[in-house]
C-alpha positions in Angstrom: 0.0 0.0 0.0 1.1 3.6 -0.6 0.0 6.9 0.8 0.2 8.9 4.0 -0.9 8.2 7.5 -1.4 11.3 9.6 -1.1 11.3 13.4 -4.5 11.9 15.0 -4.6 15.2 16.9 -7.3 17.8 17.6 -4.7 20.6 17.0 -3.6 19.5 13.5 -5.4 22.4 11.9 -4.7 25.2 14.4 -4.0 28.4 12.4 -2.7 31.8 13.3 -4.3 35.0 12.2 -3.0 38.6 12.5 -5.3 41.3 13.7 -6.7 43.9 11.3 -4.8 47.2 11.0 -7.3 49.1 13.1 -6.7 46.8 16.0 -2.9 47.2 15.9 -0.8 49.6 17.9 1.1 52.2 15.8 3.6 54.9 16.4 5.4 52.7 18.9 9.0 53.4 19.6 10.7 50.2 20.7 14.2 50.5 22.1 17.1 49.8 19.8 19.1 48.3 22.6 20.7 45.1 21.5 20.2 43.2 24.8 18.6 39.8 24.4 15.2 40.0 26.0 11.6 39.8 24.8 11.3 43.7 24.7 7.5 43.6 25.3 5.4 41.8 27.9 1.6 41.5 28.4 -0.8 40.5 31.2 -3.9 40.7 29.0 -4.8 44.2 30.3 -1.6 46.1 29.5 1.4 45.9 27.3 4.8 47.0 28.6 7.3 48.2 25.9 11.0 48.9 26.4 10.9 52.5 25.0 13.5 54.3 22.9 14.0 57.4 25.0 16.8 59.7 26.1 17.8 60.8 29.6 18.1 57.4 31.2 16.0 54.3 30.6 12.2 54.2 30.4 9.4 51.9 29.3 5.8 52.6 28.3 2.6 50.9 29.4 -0.1 50.6 26.6 -3.6 49.6 27.6 -4.7 46.6 25.4 -8.1 48.3 25.0 -6.7 51.3 23.3 -5.4 50.2 19.8 -4.6 52.5 17.0 -2.1 55.3 16.6 -0.4 56.3 19.8 0.2 60.0 20.6 3.6 61.5 19.8 4.1 62.2 23.5 3.1 59.4 25.9 3.6 59.1 29.7 6.7 57.0 30.4 7.7 55.0 33.4 11.0 56.7 34.3 13.3 56.3 37.2 16.3 54.2 36.0 19.5 55.9 35.2 20.3 53.5 32.3 18.5 51.5 29.7 15.6 49.3 30.7 16.5 45.7 29.7 13.5 43.6 30.8 10.0 43.9 32.4 7.5 41.5 33.9 3.9 41.9 35.2 2.9 40.6 38.6 0.6 37.6 37.8 -1.5 38.4 40.9 -1.8 42.1 40.5 -2.7 43.5 37.0 -1.6 47.0 38.0 1.9 46.1 39.2 5.0 45.7 36.9 8.7 45.2 37.6 11.6 46.4 35.5 15.3 45.6 35.3 18.0 47.9 34.1 21.6 48.4 33.0 22.1 50.4 36.2 21.9 47.2 38.3 18.5 48.0 39.9 15.1 46.5 39.8 12.1 48.9 39.8 8.7 48.1 41.2 5.9 50.2 39.6 2.2 50.6 40.3 0.0 51.5 37.3 -2.7 54.1 38.1 -6.2 52.7 38.2 -7.5 55.1 35.6 -4.4 54.9 33.5 -4.9 55.7 29.8 -2.4 56.5 27.1 -4.9 58.3 24.9 -5.8 61.0 27.5 -2.5 62.7 27.0 -3.3 65.6 24.7 -1.6 68.7 23.5 -3.2 70.8 26.2 -2.4 68.5 29.0 1.0 68.1 30.7 2.5 64.7 30.2 3.4 63.2 33.6 5.8 60.4 33.9 5.2 57.7 36.4 7.8 57.1 39.2 8.6 53.8 40.8 7.2 52.6 44.1 10.5 51.2 45.2 13.9 49.9 43.9 15.4 46.6 44.8 19.2 46.9 45.0 21.8 44.2 45.6 23.2 43.3 42.2 26.6 44.7 41.4 26.2 44.7 37.6 23.4 45.1 35.0 20.2 43.1 35.7 19.3 41.4 32.4 16.1 39.3 33.2 13.4 39.3 35.8 10.6 36.7 36.4 7.8 36.6 38.9 7.0 33.4 40.8 4.1 31.4 39.4 2.4 30.5 42.8 3.6 32.9 45.5 2.8 36.6 45.8 5.6 39.1 45.8 8.4 36.7 45.0 10.7 37.8 42.1 13.7 36.2 40.5 16.4 38.3 38.7 19.5 37.4 36.8 22.5 39.7 36.5 25.9 40.0 34.8 27.4 39.5 38.3 26.7 35.7 37.6 24.0 35.4 40.2 20.3 34.8 40.2 18.6 36.3 43.2 15.2 35.6 44.7 13.6 38.7 46.2 10.8 39.3 48.7 9.3 42.3 46.9 7.5 43.6 50.0 10.6 43.8 52.2 13.0 44.5 49.4 15.4 41.7 50.5 17.2 39.2 48.3 16.6 36.0 50.3 18.3 33.4 48.1 21.3 33.7 45.9 22.1 31.1 43.1 25.7 31.5 42.0 26.6 30.6 38.4 30.0 30.4 36.7 28.8 32.7 33.8 26.0 35.0 32.9 22.5 33.5 32.9 20.7 34.0 29.5 17.3 32.5 30.4 15.4 31.1 33.4 12.0 29.4 34.1 10.2 28.4 37.2 8.7 24.9 37.6 4.9 24.4 37.8 4.8 24.6 41.6 7.6 27.2 41.8 9.9 25.0 43.9 12.6 24.6 41.2 14.2 27.0 38.8 15.7 26.1 35.4 18.6 28.3 34.2 20.8 28.2 31.1 24.0 30.2 31.0 26.8 31.3 28.7 28.9 28.3 29.8 26.4 26.2 27.7 25.2 24.4 30.8 21.5 23.7 31.7 20.8 23.6 35.4 17.9 22.9 37.7 18.0 24.5 41.1 16.2 23.8 44.3 15.6 27.4 45.1 15.2 27.3 48.8 18.2 25.1 49.3 20.3 27.1 46.9 21.8 24.1 45.3 21.8 22.4 41.9 19.8 19.2 41.7 20.6 18.4 38.1 23.1 19.8 35.6 24.1 18.9 32.0 25.5 20.2 28.8 23.0 22.1 26.6 23.4 23.2 23.0 26.9 23.4 21.6 26.5 26.7 19.7 28.0 29.9 20.9 24.8 32.0 20.7 22.4 32.6 23.6 20.0 29.8 24.6 16.5 29.9 26.0 14.7 27.5 28.4 11.1 27.0 29.3 9.5 24.6 31.8 6.9 22.5 30.1 4.0 23.2 32.4 2.8 20.6 34.9 5.5 18.0 34.1 9.2 17.2 34.7 10.2 18.2 31.2 12.1 21.2 29.9 12.4 22.6 26.4 15.4 24.6 25.2 16.2 26.5 22.1 19.8 27.1 20.9 22.3 26.5 18.2 24.5 23.7 17.0 28.2 24.1 16.2 27.2 24.6 12.6 24.7 27.4 13.6 21.6 25.3 13.0 18.7 26.4 15.2 17.7 23.5 17.5 15.1 22.5 20.0 15.9 20.1 22.9 13.6 18.2 25.3 15.0 17.3 28.7 14.2 15.4 31.8 14.5 18.2 34.4 16.0 16.0 37.1 18.3 13.9 34.9 20.0 16.5 32.8 23.3 14.6 33.0 21.8 11.9 30.8 21.4 14.4 27.9 18.4 15.4 25.9 15.5 13.0 25.2 15.7 11.6 21.7 18.2 14.0 20.1 17.9 17.6 19.1 15.3 18.8 16.7 16.8 20.8 13.9 14.6 23.8 12.8 16.6 25.7 10.2 19.8 27.7 9.7 18.5 31.2 10.5 20.6 33.4 12.9 17.8 34.7 15.1 17.2 33.4 18.6 14.1 31.3 19.1 11.8 32.6 21.9 9.8 29.6 23.4 6.4 29.9 24.9 4.5 26.9 26.2 0.7 26.5 26.6 0.2 23.8 29.2 -3.5 23.5 28.6 -3.2 22.4 25.0 0.4 21.1 25.2 1.6 23.3 22.4 5.0 24.9 22.2 5.3 28.2 20.3 8.6 29.4 18.9 9.0 33.0 17.7 12.2 33.7 16.0 14.0 37.0 16.4 14.7 38.6 13.0 12.1 36.5 11.1 8.3 36.8 10.9 7.4 33.2 11.4 5.9 31.6 14.5 6.2 27.8 14.6 4.2 25.7 16.9 4.5 22.0 17.9 2.4 19.6 20.0 4.3 18.0 22.9 3.3 14.4 23.5 5.1 11.4 24.9 8.4 13.3 25.3 8.3 14.2 21.6 7.5 17.3 19.5 5.1 17.0 16.6 5.1 19.8 14.1 1.6 21.3 13.7 2.0 24.3 11.4 3.6 27.7 11.0 2.3 31.3 11.0 4.2 33.0 8.2 4.8 36.7 7.8 7.2 38.8 5.8 7.3 41.3 8.7 10.0 40.4 11.1 9.7 40.7 14.9 12.2 41.6 17.6 9.8 41.5 20.5 7.2 38.9 21.4 4.7 38.5 24.3 1.9 36.1 25.2 -1.2 36.8 27.3 -2.4 34.5 30.1 -4.6 31.6 28.9 -7.6 32.7 31.0 -8.0 35.8 28.8 -8.4 34.2 25.4 -11.6 34.4 23.4 -13.3 31.1 24.3 -16.3 31.7 22.1 -14.2 31.9 19.0 -12.1 28.9 20.0 -9.0 31.0 20.4 -6.2 29.0 22.2 -3.4 31.6 22.2 -3.2 35.4 21.9 0.2 37.0 21.5 1.8 40.3 20.4 4.8 40.9 18.1 6.7 44.0 17.3 7.0 45.0 13.6 9.8 47.3 12.5 10.2 48.6 16.0 7.2 51.0 15.2 4.2 48.8 15.5 2.8 46.1 17.7 0.6 43.5 15.9 -1.7 41.1 17.8 -1.7 37.5 16.5 -4.3 34.9 17.6 -4.3 31.1 17.1 -7.6 29.3 16.7 -8.9 25.7 16.6 -11.3 25.6 13.7 -14.6 24.2 15.0 -18.2 25.1 14.3 -19.9 24.0 17.5 -21.6 26.8 19.5 -21.0 25.0 22.8 -18.2 25.1 25.2 -15.2 23.1 24.0 -14.2 21.3 27.2 -11.5 19.2 25.6 -9.4 22.3 24.4 -10.1 24.5 27.5 -9.0 22.8 30.7 -8.7 24.8 33.8 -6.1 27.6 33.6 -4.0 29.4 36.2 -5.9 32.2 37.8 -4.8 35.6 39.2 -5.1 34.4 42.8 -1.9 33.4 44.6 -1.6 30.0 46.2 0.9 31.3 48.8 2.0 34.5 50.3 5.7 35.5 50.2 6.2 34.8 53.9 4.6 31.4 53.6 6.8 30.5 50.6 10.0 31.7 52.2 9.2 29.9 55.4 9.2 26.6 53.4 5.5 26.0 52.7 4.8 24.2 49.4 1.9 23.9 47.0 1.3 21.5 44.1 0.7 24.4 41.7 -1.2 27.6 41.1 -4.8 28.2 41.9 -6.8 27.3 38.7 -9.9 28.9 37.3 -12.6 27.0 35.4 -12.7 28.1 31.8 -16.3 26.8 31.7 -17.4 29.4 34.3 -15.7 32.1 32.3 -17.5 30.9 29.1 -20.9 31.0 30.9 -20.1 34.5 32.4 -20.7 33.2 35.9 -18.6 33.8 39.0 -15.1 32.3 38.3 -14.7 28.9 39.9 -11.4 28.4 41.6 -9.7 25.3 42.9 -6.2 24.1 43.8 -4.2 22.3 41.1 -2.6 18.9 41.5 0.8 17.8 40.6 0.9 15.6 37.5 1.9 12.0 37.9 5.0 10.5 36.4 5.1 10.7 32.6 3.7 7.6 31.0 4.3 7.1 27.3 1.1 6.3 25.5 0.9 5.5 21.9 -1.5 7.9 20.2 -4.6 6.6 18.4 -3.9 6.3 14.7 -5.8 8.4 12.2 -6.7 5.3 10.1 -7.3 2.0 11.8 -6.0 -1.0 9.8 -6.4 -4.5 11.2 -3.0 -5.9 11.8 -2.4 -9.2 10.1 -0.1 -11.8 11.4 2.7 -12.4 8.9 2.3 -15.8 7.2 4.9 -18.3 8.2 7.3 -19.6 5.6 6.4 -23.2 4.9 9.0 -25.8 5.8 10.3 -27.5 2.7 10.1 -31.3 2.8 11.7 -33.6 0.4 9.1 -35.7 -1.3 9.1 -39.4 -0.2 7.7 -41.9 -2.7 5.2 -44.4 -1.4 6.4 -48.0 -1.5 3.8 -49.0 -4.2 4.2 -50.8 -7.5 6.1 -48.5 -9.8 4.2 -47.3 -12.8 5.1 -45.6 -16.0 5.9 -41.9 -15.5 6.1 -39.2 -18.2 8.8 -36.7 -18.7 9.7 -34.9 -15.4 9.7 -31.5 -17.1 6.2 -32.1 -18.4 5.1 -33.2 -15.0 6.4 -29.9 -13.5 4.7 -27.9 -16.2 1.4 -29.6 -15.7 1.5 -29.2 -11.9 -0.3 -26.1 -10.7 1.5 -26.0 -7.3 4.0 -23.4 -8.7 1.1 -21.0 -9.5 -0.3 -21.6 -6.0 3.1 -20.8 -4.5 3.4 -17.6 -6.5 0.0 -16.5 -5.4 0.8 -17.3 -1.8 4.1 -15.3 -2.1 2.2 -12.4 -3.6 -0.4 -12.5 -0.7 2.5 -12.7 1.8 4.2 -9.7 0.2 0.9 -7.7 0.4 0.5 -8.7 4.1 4.0 -7.7 5.1 3.9 -4.4 3.3 0.6 -3.1 4.7 1.4 0.1 6.7 0.3 -0.2 10.3 -0.2 3.2 11.8 -0.4 1.8 15.3 3.4 1.4 15.0 3.8 5.0 14.2 5.3 6.5 17.4 6.6 9.7 16.0 3.5 10.6 14.0 5.1 12.6 11.2 3.6 12.5 7.7 5.6 10.1 5.4 6.2 10.6 1.7 6.0 7.5 -0.5 9.3 5.7 -0.6 11.2 6.0 -3.8 13.0 2.8 -5.0 16.8 2.6 -5.5 17.9 -0.2 -7.8 21.0 -2.2 -6.7 22.2 -4.7 -9.3 23.8 -7.9 -8.1 25.2 -10.6 -10.4 23.6 -13.9 -9.8 24.9 -17.3 -11.0 22.4 -19.4 -9.0 20.6 -22.1 -11.0 16.9 -21.8 -11.7 15.1 -23.9 -9.2 11.6 -24.4 -7.9 11.2 -23.5 -4.2 8.5 -25.0 -1.9 7.0 -27.2 -4.6 6.0 -30.7 -3.9 6.3 -32.7 -7.1 3.3 -34.9 -7.5 4.3 -38.0 -9.4 1.5 -39.6 -11.3 1.1 -43.1 -9.8 -1.5 -44.7 -12.0 -1.6 -44.9 -15.8 -2.8 -47.3 -18.4 -0.8 -50.6 -18.8 1.8 -50.9 -21.5 0.4 -51.5 -25.0 3.7 -51.8 -26.9 7.4 -51.9 -26.4 7.8 -48.3 -27.8 5.4 -47.0 -25.2 7.5 -48.6 -22.5 10.5 -46.6 -23.6 10.5 -43.4 -21.5 12.9 -40.7 -22.4 15.3 -39.7 -19.6 14.8 -36.2 -18.2 17.3 -33.8 -19.7 19.3 -32.0 -17.0 20.0 -28.3 -17.5 23.7 -27.7 -17.7 23.4 -23.9 -18.0 22.3 -22.2 -14.8 19.8 -19.5 -15.2 19.6 -16.4 -13.0 16.9 -15.9 -10.5 15.1 -12.6 -10.1 14.5 -11.9 -6.4 12.3 -9.1 -5.1 12.4 -8.4 -1.4 11.4 -5.5 0.9 14.2 -3.7 2.8 14.3 -3.8 6.6 12.6 -0.9 8.2 15.0 1.2 10.4 13.6 2.8 13.5 15.3 4.8 16.3 15.4 3.2 19.7 15.1 5.2 22.9 17.7 3.1 24.8 20.7 4.0 22.8 19.3 6.7 20.5 20.8 5.0 17.4 19.2 3.6 14.4 18.8 -0.2 14.5 17.5 -2.3 11.6 14.4 -4.3 12.2 13.9 -7.1 9.6 10.6 -8.1 8.3 9.9 -11.4 6.5 11.4 -11.5 3.0 9.0 -13.1 0.5 10.9 -14.4 -2.6 9.4 -14.4 -6.0 11.4 -16.4 -8.5 11.3 -15.8 -12.2 13.5 -17.2 -14.9 15.6 -14.5 -16.5 18.9 -13.9 -18.2 19.2 -10.4 -16.8 20.9 -9.3 -13.6 19.2 -9.7 -10.3 17.4 -6.4 -9.2 16.9 -5.6 -5.6 14.6 -2.6 -4.8 15.2 -0.6 -1.7 13.2 2.4 -0.3 15.0 5.7 -0.4 15.7 7.2 3.0 17.1 10.6 3.8 19.9 10.7 6.3 20.0 13.7 8.7 23.0 15.5 9.9 24.7 14.3 13.0 23.9 17.3 15.3 23.9 15.3 18.6 25.3 16.8 21.7 27.3 13.7 22.6 29.1 11.2 20.3 27.0 8.4 18.9 23.8 10.4 19.1 22.1 11.3 15.9 20.1 14.5 15.4 16.5 14.6 14.3 15.1 16.9 11.6 11.5 18.1 12.1 9.1 16.6 9.6 11.0 13.3 9.3 9.9 10.2 11.1 13.1 8.3 10.8 16.6 8.5 9.2 19.3 6.3 8.1 22.9 6.8 9.3 24.6 5.3 6.3 23.1 4.1 3.1 26.2 2.0 2.3 25.6 -0.1 5.5 22.1 -0.9 4.2 23.5 -2.0 0.8 26.0 -4.3 2.6 23.2 -5.9 4.5 21.3 -6.4 1.2 24.4 -8.0 -0.3 24.6 -10.4 2.6 21.0 -11.3 2.1 21.5 -12.0 -1.6 24.5 -14.2 -0.9 22.3 -16.2 1.6 19.7 -16.7 -1.2 22.4 -17.9 -3.6 23.5 -20.5 -1.1 20.0 -21.6 -0.5 19.4 -21.9 -4.3 22.4 -24.1 -4.6 21.1 -26.4 -1.9 17.8 -26.6 -3.7 19.7 -27.6 -6.9 21.2 -30.5 -5.0 17.7 -31.6 -3.7 16.2 -31.4 -7.2 19.1 -33.4 -8.6 18.5 -36.1 -6.0 14.8 -36.0 -6.9 15.5 -36.5 -10.6 17.8 -39.4 -9.9 15.1 -41.0 -7.8 12.7 -40.6 -10.7 15.3 -42.1 -13.1 15.5 -45.1 -10.8 11.8 -45.5 -10.8 11.7 -45.4 -14.6 14.4 -48.1 -15.0 12.4 -50.6 -12.8 
C-alpha cells in the first residue's frame, strides 16, 4: 500500500491570524538596545514596551483596550539611570509591573487605576510615572526578571554578576542567591515554583532547588556559541530549550529536568539555519510549544506528547519581529475557539496582535481544548513560601465558568503523575495481520507401491499447478507484510512515499523451484507396446539460469535506549522468475539527517521526518549479505532437485 498516515490530533489544523490594521498599535518606539530580552510583555490588560528614550532608561505601558495610533508624546515609566532591559507583570496584580535595568537596579511600579495613554493631549502636561521602590543588591546590570508562578511578591532576577537572586518584593530583601560560573541568559520556574531552570553562557543547563540554593541536576545544553533559552513544560518534569549547534543550526531540545546529565531526550530537533534566537512559549492547557524567531516573521508551533514534539504548522509573515509577548490563557476568546493570543513588534514601530484558533463550528463550550487555567489568585504569600511551605501548583480557574459568564470557579491544582508514554490513536485503523509463516520444505518421499510408467519430469512440473499456488501465496504474503500499520507510528510525522533505488547484483544461481511438492503420477494405463514402455530420460540443465528476487528492505527505526538507528527485519518473500538479466533488488529511499547530537554516537533529528538512516552503504552491505544467503539456498535446492531427478530415473528403470 502507498499513501500517507497522519497522526491523530485535535490541534492539527490550528491556524494563526494577525489582527486587522485598526486593531494594531502604531507609532510605537521600541528601544534599539541590542540586549537579548523579549522587549515587550503582556498581562492581557496592559502591554509593557521597552521604550526608545533619552535621559536614562524608560518603558511605556499601553492599555490593550486602546489600539490605534499612539500620541507622539506618551507618559513613560521613568526612574532608571540607564537602559531598561526587561520587564514583567505581577501575575496576581494587574496594575503592578517590575523592570530591570543596566544600572543594576530592579524597579517596582504601580500603574494608576484610571491609566490611559490616549488621554494625554496637546493641552495636558505629560506626567511620567515614578517607581514605588527599587530593589538593590546586584553589582552589575540586571538582564532578566521573572515573577514566581504561585507565591505573591516573589521575584527572580539574573545579573551580569553571575547570580540569580530571589527577592521578597514587600521587604526588598534578596533571600536566596544562586551563583553561576557565567551570565544566565534565560530562566524558568517549575509548575509549583519549587525549582528554577537556568541556562548560562557556559552552555550548561541547570535545575536548582531554590530554597536550598543548590543544583539538583546539571548537563551540557546546545553546543553553539549564541544565547540559549529555556522554558519549563507546564505541569511536568520536562524542559524545552532553544539554541544552536556548532554549525549554527537552530535547535530544540527536550530534557528530563531531574536527569540532565543523561542528555536530551531523543536527540535535538533541527529547525533551520537562521541566525535569530528562538523565543519559546508553552501552553500547558493544549500542550503546544510556540517558537517565535528574532529577525524573522514566522511563528512555529508544535504539539508536545510522549516526550516528543510533533510539528503542527507555522504562522508565516514577511514582517520580522524583535519582541514577542503572550497573554495569560484565561483571557483568550473562548467563544471563537482562540487558544493563544500574542503580540509581536513590527519594524520597532508597530505592535501586531496574532491569535491562534482551533477551527470548530460548534456553538457549545469546547471542554477538551479548554482545561482549567492558572488564575490571578496566589496560592501562597511571600512569607509562607520563604518559610518553606509548598503547594502543588497555582490556583486554577474553570474556563467553563468564564464561558458562561458566571462567577469564576477556583480550585487548587494537583501535581501531575509520572510521565507515561502512551501510543496515540492512529488516524486510520487497519487490522494488523499476522505475517504468514514460511512453509518448511520437505523432500518428497515416494510411497512403496508398485512402480508405474511416469512421463517426462519437465512435463510433470509444467502440468503441476503448485507453482502457481506458490506464486499466489508469495504475492499475498508480500501484500500482508507491506501493509502500513499506523499503530506502530510512534513519531506521528507524515511520510512521503518511498522511492526505489535499484541495486544490481550478479547472480549465478541455478533456476530452481522452491516450496514445490512434485506430485508423481502413480496410475496410468498398462503398456500396449514396447515403444510406449520406452520413457525418455529427463534432460538435466547444464546452464544455470539467473533468478530474479524481489524483497522489501528492513525498516530502520530509532530506539530510545541508545538513540541510534537499528535495523528491524521483516519477513522477505521471494518471487522467482527465470531471467537472463541481472538480479534487481529494490530498496526504499531514505534521507539521512546531519549528526547534530550533543554527545558522540547520538544522531540529530530533523523536524518533519519520522526516521533517518545513518549510512546508506551499510544498508547496501546488508542487502548484499541477504542475496548471498539466497544464492547458497538456491544451490542447496539444486542438489535436492538433482536427487529427486535421480530417484525418478531409478523408478523409470524398474
